[in-house]
C-alpha positions, 0 to 999 in steps of 0.5 A: 500499499502506498500513501502520500502521507508522511511516516510519522505524525497524527495522520501519518502511515505509522498511526494509520497502520497501528489503528487499523492493525495492518499486517502489511507494509505501507510505502510512505511517499510524501514527495509523491515521486512514486505516485507520479511514476505509477500515474496514481495521483488523482486531481487532489494529489492523493494516491488512488486506491489501485492494486498493482500485481507485479510479477517475479520478472518485475513487470506489471501483470495487472492493475485493479483500478476498482479496489473495494476495501471491504472485499479487497483481500478476497479480490486479490486472492481471486486475481492471484489465482487468475494470474496463476500465482502460487501462495507461499507455504 
């Protein structure tokens, strides 16, 4: 997950991760360089909720631009299945 918010502070990624008990890494991108490179910044300068599926070869295999937070885990698992990506054991 990428955010244009800073790491520290009341509205920072660290506070967000702790509040939501996130068990995945967050990329802090306050300079917005990564967001610009991936083309995810919306007109307000905030990163859109898109999921990038990146293959072992480093190429983008699929971009989901219709992320639904309530079902994102299930949606990601289904897409990984479609892309024939095996889960780690």
